[in-house]
C-alpha positions in Angstrom: 136.6 -157.7 -43.8 139.5 -156.8 -46.1 140.5 -153.1 -46.2 140.2 -153.0 -50.0 136.4 -153.5 -50.0 134.5 -150.3 -50.8 131.2 -149.3 -52.2 128.8 -152.0 -53.1 131.1 -154.8 -52.0 131.5 -153.3 -48.6 127.7 -152.9 -48.3 127.1 -156.6 -49.3 129.7 -157.8 -46.7 128.4 -155.6 -44.0 124.8 -156.7 -44.6 125.9 -160.4 -44.5 127.7 -159.9 -41.2 124.7 -158.0 -39.7 122.3 -160.8 -40.8 124.6 -163.4 -39.2 124.7 -161.4 -36.0 120.9 -161.1 -35.9 120.5 -164.9 -36.5 123.0 -165.6 -33.7 121.2 -163.3 -31.3 117.8 -164.9 -32.1 119.3 -168.4 -31.7 121.2 -167.7 -28.4 119.4 -164.9 -26.6 116.0 -165.5 -25.0 115.4 -161.8 -24.4 115.9 -161.1 -28.1 113.4 -163.7 -29.1 110.9 -162.2 -26.6 111.4 -158.8 -28.1 110.9 -160.1 -31.6 107.7 -161.9 -30.5 106.3 -158.9 -28.7 107.0 -156.7 -31.7 105.4 -159.1 -34.1 102.2 -158.9 -32.0 102.2 -155.2 -31.2 103.1 -153.8 -34.6 99.8 -155.0 -36.3 97.9 -154.0 -33.1 99.3 -150.5 -33.4 98.1 -150.3 -37.0 94.7 -151.4 -35.9 94.2 -149.1 -32.9 96.0 -146.1 -34.4 93.5 -143.3 -35.3 95.8 -141.6 -37.8 99.3 -141.5 -39.1 100.7 -139.5 -36.1 99.2 -141.8 -33.5 100.4 -144.8 -35.4 103.9 -143.4 -35.7 103.9 -142.7 -31.9 102.8 -146.2 -31.1 105.3 -147.8 -33.5 108.2 -145.6 -32.3 107.5 -146.6 -28.7 107.9 -150.2 -29.8 111.4 -149.6 -31.2 112.7 -147.5 -28.3 113.1 -150.4 -26.0 
């Protein structure tokens, strides 16, 4: 990225590079695909079995700590 990019332009470029990195990780890393799949299954399950906002928050936070 060019040093002159600041503000919104910097945010747009950074977001684009981050998205490219996530796509590359999904395409090339089996462990990343497994993590995405497990999260896609367990996130709705946490919503379903959580008894309240605190328990749901604890279940979801444990998903993203790995």
